[in-house]
FIKOLZA-1660 file (N, C-alpha, C; in steps of 0.1 Angstrom, whole numbers, plus 5000, padded with zeros to 4 digits):
% residues 86
   i   px   py   pz ch aa at
   1 7072 6086 1626  A  M  N
   1 7070 6072 1624  A  M CA
   1 7056 6070 1617  A  M  C
   2 7055 6060 1610  A  S  N
   2 7043 6056 1602  A  S CA
   2 7032 6052 1611  A  S  C
   3 7019 6055 1607  A  D  N
   3 7007 6051 1614  A  D CA
   3 7003 6037 1610  A  D  C
   4 7010 6031 1600  A  F  N
   4 7005 6018 1595  A  F CA
   4 7009 6007 1605  A  F  C
   5 6999 5997 1606  A  L  N
   5 7002 5985 1614  A  L CA
   5 7003 5974 1605  A  L  C
   6 7012 5965 1607  A  F  N
   6 7014 5954 1598  A  F CA
   6 7008 5941 1604  A  F  C
   7 7001 5934 1596  A  H  N
   7 6995 5921 1601  A  H CA
   7 7004 5910 1598  A  H  C
   8 7007 5901 1607  A  Q  N
   8 7015 5889 1605  A  Q CA
   8 7006 5879 1599  A  Q  C
   9 7009 5873 1588  A  V  N
   9 7001 5864 1581  A  V CA
   9 7004 5850 1587  A  V  C
  10 6994 5843 1591  A  S  N
  10 6995 5830 1597  A  S CA
  10 6997 5819 1586  A  S  C
  11 7001 5808 1590  A  E  N
  11 7003 5797 1580  A  E CA
  11 6989 5793 1574  A  E  C
  12 6979 5793 1582  A  K  N
  12 6965 5790 1577  A  K CA
  12 6962 5800 1566  A  K  C
  13 6964 5813 1568  A  E  N
  13 6961 5824 1559  A  E CA
  13 6969 5822 1546  A  E  C
  14 6982 5818 1548  A  K  N
  14 6991 5816 1536  A  K CA
  14 6985 5805 1527  A  K  C
  15 6981 5794 1533  A  E  N
  15 6975 5783 1526  A  E CA
  15 6962 5788 1519  A  E  C
  16 6954 5796 1525  A  E  N
  16 6942 5800 1519  A  E CA
  16 6945 5810 1507  A  E  C
  17 6955 5818 1509  A  I  N
  17 6959 5827 1498  A  I CA
  17 6964 5819 1486  A  I  C
  18 6972 5809 1489  A  K  N
  18 6977 5800 1478  A  K CA
  18 6966 5793 1471  A  K  C
  19 6956 5788 1478  A  K  N
  19 6945 5781 1473  A  K CA
  19 6937 5790 1464  A  K  C
  20 6934 5802 1469  A  E  N
  20 6926 5812 1461  A  E CA
  20 6934 5816 1448  A  E  C
  21 6947 5818 1449  A  A  N
  21 6955 5822 1438  A  A CA
  21 6955 5811 1427  A  A  C
  22 6956 5799 1432  A  K  N
  22 6956 5787 1422  A  K CA
  22 6942 5787 1415  A  K  C
  23 6931 5789 1422  A  Q  N
  23 6918 5789 1416  A  Q CA
  23 6917 5800 1406  A  Q  C
  24 6922 5811 1409  A  I  N
  24 6922 5823 1399  A  I CA
  24 6930 5819 1387  A  I  C
  25 6942 5814 1389  A  M  N
  25 6950 5810 1378  A  M CA
  25 6944 5799 1369  A  M  C
  26 6938 5789 1375  A  N  N
  26 6931 5778 1368  A  N CA
  26 6920 5784 1360  A  N  C
  27 6912 5793 1366  A  S  N
  27 6900 5799 1359  A  S CA
  27 6905 5807 1347  A  S  C
  28 6916 5814 1349  A  F  N
  28 6921 5823 1338  A  F CA
  28 6927 5814 1327  A  F  C
  29 6933 5803 1330  A  Y  N
  29 6939 5793 1320  A  Y CA
  29 6927 5787 1312  A  Y  C
  30 6917 5783 1319  A  E  N
  30 6905 5777 1312  A  E CA
  30 6899 5787 1302  A  E  C
  31 6898 5800 1306  A  K  N
  31 6892 5810 1297  A  K CA
  31 6902 5812 1285  A  K  C
  32 6915 5813 1288  A  L  N
  32 6924 5815 1277  A  L CA
  32 6924 5803 1267  A  L  C
  33 6923 5791 1272  A  S  N
  33 6924 5780 1263  A  S CA
  33 6912 5779 1254  A  S  C
  34 6901 5786 1257  A  K  N
  34 6889 5787 1248  A  K CA
  34 6890 5797 1236  A  K  C
  35 6900 5805 1237  A  I  N
  35 6902 5815 1227  A  I CA
  35 6909 5809 1215  A  I  C
  36 6904 5811 1203  A  K  N
  36 6909 5806 1191  A  K CA
  36 6915 5817 1183  A  K  C
  37 6928 5816 1180  A  V  N
  37 6935 5826 1172  A  V CA
  37 6940 5820 1159  A  V  C
  38 6937 5827 1148  A  K  N
  38 6942 5823 1135  A  K CA
  38 6956 5830 1133  A  K  C
  39 6966 5822 1130  A  I  N
  39 6979 5827 1128  A  I CA
  39 6981 5828 1113  A  I  C
  40 6983 5840 1108  A  K  N
  40 6985 5842 1094  A  K CA
  40 7000 5840 1090  A  K  C
  41 7003 5834 1079  A  E  N
  41 7016 5833 1074  A  E CA
  41 7022 5847 1070  A  E  C
  42 7034 5849 1071  A  P  N
  42 7040 5862 1067  A  P CA
  42 7038 5864 1052  A  P  C
  43 7035 5876 1048  A  L  N
  43 7032 5879 1034  A  L CA
  43 7045 5882 1026  A  L  C
  44 7056 5885 1033  A  I  N
  44 7068 5889 1026  A  I CA
  44 7076 5876 1024  A  I  C
  45 7080 5874 1011  A  E  N
  45 7088 5863 1007  A  E CA
  45 7101 5869 1001  A  E  C
  46 7112 5864 1005  A  R  N
  46 7125 5869 1000  A  R CA
  46 7133 5857 0995  A  R  C
  47 7141 5860 0985  A  K  N
  47 7151 5850 0980  A  K CA
  47 7162 5848 0990  A  K  C
  48 7166 5859 0996  A  E  N
  48 7177 5858 1006  A  E CA
  48 7172 5864 1019  A  E  C
  49 7175 5859 1030  A  S  N
  49 7170 5864 1043  A  S CA
  49 7181 5872 1051  A  S  C
  50 7193 5872 1046  A  E  N
  50 7204 5880 1052  A  E CA
  50 7210 5889 1042  A  E  C
  51 7215 5900 1047  A  R  N
  51 7221 5910 1039  A  R CA
  51 7236 5906 1037  A  R  C
  52 7241 5911 1026  A  Q  N
  52 7255 5909 1023  A  Q CA
  52 7264 5919 1030  A  Q  C
  53 7274 5915 1036  A  E  N
  53 7283 5924 1043  A  E CA
  53 7291 5932 1033  A  E  C
  54 7295 5944 1036  A  G  N
  54 7302 5952 1026  A  G CA
  54 7307 5965 1033  A  G  C
  55 7310 5974 1025  A  E  N
  55 7315 5987 1030  A  E CA
  55 7304 5996 1036  A  E  C
  56 7292 5994 1031  A  G  N
  56 7281 6002 1036  A  G CA
  56 7281 6016 1030  A  G  C
  57 7271 6024 1033  A  S  N
  57 7270 6037 1028  A  S CA
  57 7275 6047 1038  A  S  C
  58 7279 6059 1033  A  E  N
  58 7284 6069 1042  A  E CA
  58 7272 6075 1050  A  E  C
  59 7275 6079 1063  A  G  N
  59 7265 6084 1071  A  G CA
  59 7261 6098 1067  A  G  C
  60 7250 6103 1072  A  N  N
  60 7245 6116 1070  A  N CA
  60 7249 6125 1081  A  N  C
  61 7258 6134 1079  A  E  N
  61 7264 6143 1089  A  E CA
  61 7253 6152 1095  A  E  C
  62 7244 6157 1087  A  E  N
  62 7234 6166 1091  A  E CA
  62 7224 6158 1101  A  E  C
  63 7221 6146 1098  A  F  N
  63 7213 6138 1107  A  F CA
  63 7220 6135 1120  A  F  C
  64 7233 6132 1119  A  R  N
  64 7241 6129 1131  A  R CA
  64 7241 6142 1140  A  R  C
  65 7243 6153 1135  A  D  N
  65 7244 6166 1143  A  D CA
  65 7230 6168 1149  A  D  C
  66 7219 6166 1142  A  L  N
  66 7206 6168 1147  A  L CA
  66 7204 6159 1159  A  L  C
  67 7207 6146 1158  A  M  N
  67 7206 6136 1169  A  M CA
  67 7213 6140 1181  A  M  C
  68 7226 6144 1179  A  F  N
  68 7234 6148 1191  A  F CA
  68 7229 6161 1197  A  F  C
  69 7224 6170 1189  A  N  N
  69 7218 6183 1195  A  N CA
  69 7205 6180 1203  A  N  C
  70 7198 6169 1199  A  N  N
  70 7186 6166 1207  A  N CA
  70 7188 6157 1219  A  N  C
  71 7200 6150 1219  A  A  N
  71 7203 6141 1230  A  A CA
  71 7205 6149 1243  A  A  C
  72 7198 6145 1254  A  P  N
  72 7200 6152 1267  A  P CA
  72 7214 6149 1273  A  P  C
  73 7219 6136 1271  A  N  N
  73 7231 6132 1277  A  N CA
  73 7241 6127 1267  A  N  C
  74 7252 6133 1266  A  K  N
  74 7262 6129 1256  A  K CA
  74 7276 6131 1261  A  K  C
  75 7286 6123 1256  A  Q  N
  75 7299 6124 1261  A  Q CA
  75 7309 6119 1250  A  Q  C
  76 7318 6127 1246  A  E  N
  76 7328 6123 1236  A  E CA
  76 7323 6116 1224  A  E  C
  77 7313 6122 1217  A  G  N
  77 7308 6116 1205  A  G CA
  77 7298 6104 1207  A  G  C
  78 7294 6101 1219  A  F  N
  78 7285 6091 1222  A  F CA
  78 7272 6096 1229  A  F  C
  79 7261 6091 1226  A  I  N
  79 7248 6094 1233  A  I CA
  79 7247 6085 1245  A  I  C
  80 7245 6090 1256  A  I  N
  80 7243 6082 1268  A  I CA
  80 7228 6080 1270  A  I  C
  81 7223 6068 1269  A  A  N
  81 7209 6065 1270  A  A CA
  81 7206 6057 1282  A  A  C
  82 7193 6058 1286  A  E  N
  82 7188 6050 1297  A  E CA
  82 7188 6035 1295  A  E  C
  83 7190 6027 1305  A  K  N
  83 7190 6013 1303  A  K CA
  83 7180 6007 1313  A  K  C
  84 7170 5999 1308  A  K  N
  84 7160 5993 1316  A  K CA
  84 7152 6002 1325  A  K  C
  85 7149 6013 1321  A  K  N
  85 7141 6023 1329  A  K CA
  85 7128 6025 1322  A  K  C
  86 7118 6018 1326  A  W  N
  86 7105 6018 1319  A  W CA
  86 7095 6027 1326  A  W  C
% end
């Protein structure tokens, strides 16, 4: 069994914690609001912003084989990748 003892937080302590957290957040907000950031316009200008649908180009079989050889988990021609595991 663990040697840790847990402290029951009283209502008074909860209110103090909330008050302190609010003060920290307000202080942080005030400091952030003083920061001035210049936003630059994008330098790339295009006549069209979307690509035209079509047949596409043929894939590179050598690259595909390399990718599959490096993939740790694969099944029936698909690479099995992690999801939301940071």
